[in-house]
C-alpha positions as CSV (number, residue, x, y, z in Angstrom):
1,M,7.5,-27.9,5.2
2,S,4.8,-25.3,5.3
3,S,2.1,-25.1,2.6
4,P,2.4,-22.6,-0.3
5,A,0.7,-19.3,0.2
6,L,-1.3,-19.9,-3.0
7,E,-1.7,-22.9,-5.2
8,C,-3.8,-23.2,-8.3
9,I,-4.1,-26.7,-9.8
10,D,-5.4,-27.0,-13.4
11,V,-7.7,-24.0,-12.9
12,S,-10.0,-23.1,-15.8
13,K,-12.6,-20.4,-16.0
14,T,-15.2,-20.2,-18.7
15,Y,-17.8,-17.4,-19.0
16,V,-21.0,-18.0,-21.0
17,M,-22.0,-15.0,-23.1
18,G,-25.6,-15.2,-24.3
19,R,-26.9,-18.7,-25.4
20,D,-24.0,-20.2,-27.3
21,I,-20.9,-18.1,-26.8
22,E,-18.3,-19.3,-24.4
23,V,-15.2,-17.3,-23.4
24,K,-12.3,-19.3,-21.9
25,A,-10.7,-16.7,-19.6
26,L,-8.3,-19.2,-17.9
27,K,-7.1,-22.5,-19.5
28,N,-5.7,-25.2,-17.1
29,V,-3.6,-22.8,-15.1
30,S,-1.3,-24.4,-12.5
31,L,0.6,-22.0,-10.3
32,T,2.4,-22.0,-7.0
33,I,3.1,-18.9,-4.9
34,R,5.6,-19.6,-2.1
35,R,5.6,-17.8,1.2
36,G,7.8,-14.7,0.9
37,D,7.4,-14.4,-2.9
38,F,7.1,-11.0,-4.5
39,V,5.3,-11.7,-7.8
40,S,4.0,-9.5,-10.5
41,I,1.5,-10.7,-13.1
42,V,1.7,-8.8,-16.4
43,G,0.1,-9.2,-19.9
44,P,-2.1,-7.5,-22.4
45,S,-5.7,-6.6,-21.7
46,G,-8.0,-9.6,-22.0
47,S,-5.2,-12.1,-21.2
48,G,-6.9,-13.4,-18.0
49,K,-5.0,-11.3,-15.4
50,S,-8.2,-10.0,-13.7
51,T,-9.8,-13.4,-13.7
52,L,-6.8,-15.0,-12.1
53,L,-6.7,-12.2,-9.5
54,H,-10.4,-12.6,-8.7
55,I,-10.0,-16.4,-8.3
56,A,-6.8,-15.9,-6.2
57,G,-8.8,-13.5,-4.0
58,T,-11.7,-16.0,-3.7
59,L,-13.9,-13.4,-5.2
60,D,-14.8,-15.8,-8.0
61,R,-14.8,-19.6,-8.4
62,P,-13.1,-21.6,-11.1
63,T,-15.1,-23.6,-13.6
64,S,-12.8,-26.5,-12.9
65,G,-9.6,-27.2,-11.0
66,R,-8.6,-26.4,-7.4
67,V,-7.4,-23.4,-5.5
68,L,-5.6,-23.7,-2.2
69,V,-4.8,-20.7,0.1
70,D,-2.5,-21.4,2.9
71,G,-3.1,-25.1,2.5
72,V,-6.9,-24.8,2.6
73,D,-8.9,-25.9,-0.5
74,V,-11.1,-22.9,-0.9
75,T,-13.0,-24.3,-3.9
76,K,-14.9,-26.5,-1.4
77,L,-16.0,-23.7,0.9
78,S,-19.5,-22.2,1.1
79,E,-20.0,-18.5,0.4
80,S,-20.3,-17.7,4.1
81,Q,-17.2,-19.7,4.9
82,L,-15.3,-17.9,2.0
83,S,-16.3,-14.5,3.4
84,I,-14.8,-15.3,6.8
85,F,-11.7,-17.0,5.2
86,R,-11.1,-14.1,2.8
87,K,-11.3,-11.5,5.7
88,N,-8.7,-13.3,7.7
89,K,-6.4,-14.8,5.1
90,I,-6.1,-12.3,2.1
91,G,-5.2,-8.6,2.1
92,F,-6.5,-6.6,-0.8
93,V,-5.1,-3.4,-2.3
94,F,-7.1,-1.8,-5.1
95,Q,-6.4,0.8,-7.7
96,F,-9.1,3.1,-6.3
97,F,-8.3,2.4,-2.6
98,N,-11.8,1.4,-1.5
99,L,-11.5,3.1,1.9
100,L,-14.6,3.9,4.0
101,R,-15.3,7.6,3.6
102,N,-16.8,8.1,7.1
103,L,-13.8,6.6,8.9
104,S,-10.4,8.2,9.6
105,A,-7.1,6.8,8.3
106,V,-6.4,4.9,11.5
107,E,-10.0,3.7,11.8
108,N,-9.9,2.2,8.3
109,V,-6.9,0.2,9.3
110,M,-8.4,-0.9,12.7
111,L,-11.7,-2.1,11.1
112,P,-10.5,-5.5,9.8
113,M,-8.9,-6.3,13.1
114,L,-12.1,-5.4,15.1
115,L,-14.2,-7.5,12.6
116,S,-11.9,-10.5,13.1
117,K,-12.7,-10.3,16.9
118,R,-9.1,-11.4,17.6
119,Y,-8.0,-7.9,18.8
120,S,-9.2,-5.7,21.5
121,F,-9.9,-2.1,20.6
122,K,-6.6,-1.0,22.3
123,E,-4.6,-3.7,20.4
124,A,-6.2,-2.8,17.1
125,R,-5.5,0.9,17.5
126,L,-1.9,0.3,18.5
127,K,-1.3,-2.1,15.7
128,A,-3.0,0.3,13.2
129,L,-0.6,3.1,14.3
130,Y,2.4,0.8,13.9
131,L,1.3,-0.3,10.4
132,L,0.7,3.2,9.2
133,K,4.1,4.2,10.5
134,L,5.6,1.2,8.7
135,V,4.2,2.3,5.3
136,G,5.3,5.9,5.8
137,F,1.9,7.5,6.5
138,P,2.3,11.0,8.0
139,E,1.4,11.2,11.7
140,D,-0.5,14.5,11.3
141,R,-3.0,12.8,8.9
142,L,-4.1,10.0,11.1
143,R,-7.5,11.4,12.0
144,N,-8.2,12.6,8.4
145,P,-10.9,10.9,6.4
146,P,-10.0,9.7,2.8
147,S,-11.4,12.9,1.3
148,R,-8.6,14.9,3.1
149,L,-5.8,12.6,1.9
150,S,-3.8,12.5,-1.3
151,G,-3.9,9.5,-3.6
152,G,-0.6,8.3,-2.4
153,Q,-1.7,8.6,1.3
154,Q,-4.9,6.8,0.6
155,Q,-3.0,3.9,-1.0
156,K,-0.7,3.7,2.1
157,V,-3.8,3.4,4.3
158,A,-5.0,0.6,2.0
159,I,-1.7,-1.2,2.2
160,A,-1.7,-0.9,6.0
161,R,-5.3,-2.2,6.1
162,A,-4.3,-5.1,3.9
163,L,-1.7,-6.1,6.5
164,A,-4.0,-5.8,9.5
165,N,-4.9,-9.5,10.0
166,N,-1.5,-11.0,9.0
167,P,-2.8,-12.4,5.6
168,A,-1.3,-15.4,3.7
169,Y,-0.6,-12.8,1.0
170,I,-1.4,-9.3,-0.2
171,L,-3.2,-9.2,-3.5
172,A,-2.8,-5.9,-5.3
173,D,-4.7,-4.8,-8.4
174,E,-2.9,-2.0,-10.3
175,P,-1.9,-0.4,-7.0
176,T,-0.1,2.5,-8.8
177,G,-2.6,2.9,-11.6
178,N,-4.3,5.9,-10.0
179,L,-1.2,7.7,-8.7
180,D,1.3,10.3,-9.9
181,V,4.9,9.4,-10.6
182,A,6.2,10.5,-7.1
183,S,3.5,8.6,-5.2
184,S,4.0,5.5,-7.4
185,T,7.7,5.5,-6.6
186,E,6.8,5.6,-2.9
187,I,4.3,2.8,-3.1
188,I,6.8,0.6,-5.1
189,A,9.4,1.2,-2.4
190,T,6.9,0.3,0.3
191,F,6.0,-3.0,-1.3
192,R,9.6,-3.8,-1.8
193,L,10.3,-3.1,1.9
194,L,7.3,-5.1,3.1
195,N,8.4,-8.1,1.1
196,S,11.9,-7.9,2.6
197,F,10.2,-8.4,6.0
198,G,8.7,-11.6,4.7
199,N,5.3,-10.5,3.4
200,T,4.0,-12.4,0.4
201,I,2.8,-10.0,-2.3
202,I,1.1,-10.7,-5.6
203,I,0.6,-7.7,-7.9
204,V,-1.4,-7.4,-11.2
205,T,0.0,-4.4,-13.0
206,H,0.9,-2.6,-16.2
207,N,3.6,-0.6,-14.4
208,V,6.9,-1.8,-15.8
209,E,8.8,-0.1,-12.9
210,L,6.7,-2.0,-10.4
211,A,7.1,-5.3,-12.2
212,R,10.8,-4.8,-12.4
213,V,11.4,-4.8,-8.6
214,T,9.5,-8.0,-8.0
215,N,11.6,-11.2,-7.8
216,R,9.3,-13.1,-10.1
217,I,7.3,-12.0,-13.2
218,L,4.5,-14.0,-14.6
219,F,3.3,-13.2,-18.1
220,M,-0.3,-14.0,-19.1
221,K,-1.5,-14.5,-22.6
222,D,-4.8,-16.1,-23.9
223,G,-5.7,-17.4,-20.5
224,Q,-2.4,-19.1,-19.8
225,V,0.5,-18.3,-17.5
226,F,4.2,-18.2,-18.6
227,E,7.1,-18.1,-16.2
228,E,10.0,-15.7,-16.6
229,A,13.4,-15.8,-14.9
230,P,13.5,-14.1,-11.5
231,R,14.6,-10.5,-11.5
232,S,17.1,-9.0,-9.0
233,F,15.9,-6.4,-6.5
234,L,19.1,-4.6,-7.5
235,E,17.4,-3.3,-10.5
236,G,14.8,-1.6,-8.4
237,I,14.5,1.7,-6.6
238,P,16.9,2.1,-3.7
239,M,15.6,2.6,-0.2
240,D,17.2,5.2,2.0
241,E,19.3,3.4,4.7
242,E,18.0,5.5,7.6
243,S,14.4,5.0,6.6
244,T,14.9,1.3,6.3
245,R,16.5,1.1,9.8
246,L,13.6,3.0,11.4
247,K,11.0,0.8,9.6
248,K,12.8,-2.4,10.7
249,Q,12.3,-1.3,14.3
250,V,8.6,-0.6,13.6
251,Q,8.3,-4.1,12.1
252,L,9.9,-5.6,15.2
253,D,7.5,-3.6,17.4
254,L,4.6,-4.9,15.4
255,L,5.8,-8.5,15.9
256,K,6.2,-7.9,19.6
257,L,2.6,-6.7,19.7
258,E,1.5,-9.7,17.7
259,R,3.3,-12.0,20.1
260,E,1.5,-10.4,23.1
261,N,-1.8,-10.7,21.3
262,V,-1.3,-14.4,20.6
263,E,-0.2,-15.0,24.2
264,R,-3.4,-13.3,25.4
265,L,-5.6,-15.4,23.1
266,F,-3.9,-18.6,24.3
267,K,-4.2,-17.7,28.0
268,N,-7.9,-16.9,27.5
269,K,-8.3,-20.3,25.7
270,V,-9.5,-18.6,22.5
271,I,-6.9,-20.5,20.4
272,S,-5.5,-24.0,20.8
273,G,-2.0,-24.9,21.9
274,E,-1.2,-26.1,18.4
275,T,-2.3,-22.7,16.9
276,Y,-0.4,-20.9,19.6
277,E,2.9,-22.8,18.8
278,R,2.4,-22.3,15.1
279,A,1.8,-18.6,15.5
280,L,4.9,-18.2,17.7
281,K,7.0,-20.0,15.2
282,S,5.8,-17.7,12.4
283,I,6.6,-14.6,14.5
284,E,10.1,-15.9,15.3
285,E,10.8,-16.6,11.7
286,K,9.7,-13.1,10.7
287,E,11.8,-11.6,13.5
288,L,14.9,-13.4,12.2
289,M,14.2,-12.2,8.7
290,V,13.8,-8.5,9.7
291,K,17.0,-8.7,11.8
292,Q,19.1,-10.0,8.9
């Protein structure tokens, strides 16, 4: 059985304010996010949502407890190790997009792949084009920098970028918080579709409509996590059947490209036989899920 995408074991986080004041942001939180989960984390301001998000993203360390990402105990890693691990294992989507202004839409998506050194320039560009098509980004905007994109378009680029290195999970912080209603609806539908293709997605949000389409809602209060019953996708926003069919084909094209990339890395002895077999198995599982 494969490891959970994310596991927090008795995680606590205490901030020291001044000399004598301690703020307990998280209190012995234990949480397991399974592969393929679509989870929203909701709760009032000050409940610990942002702290949990930062720890899940390895952007902060717990005061006590352990955090495992894809089976790896990240609480034991050095800062340099964490930086590399984060780049390859966690996809981030932020409220304010955080795109590089001097790069085009497609270049923003290519960048994580090129930094990983797993992809050639040609592979990174082709995969970036597939990913942007998958999230519904308009083809006539591919060369545009962020300043010439709408908020919804920038967020689509950010989602495509988050998917670039096949992360253990996508971690989204208020992904619809800076968007109008129409763009929010599109982004919600995009996350729902990506999860149906097997992507693990964790969202911190105040958006009730977004939380409602996830299959698991976690409620935070006073630094603790409370589990609610799973919610059906049937309550969510319907996807157009033709759009879904086309995007399934894009996802299959992406997996074909990923298979070719892994085969090249194995042939050139960049990855081991064990890593090669594990990667092929993951690709095959995703292909079956998309074809269902």
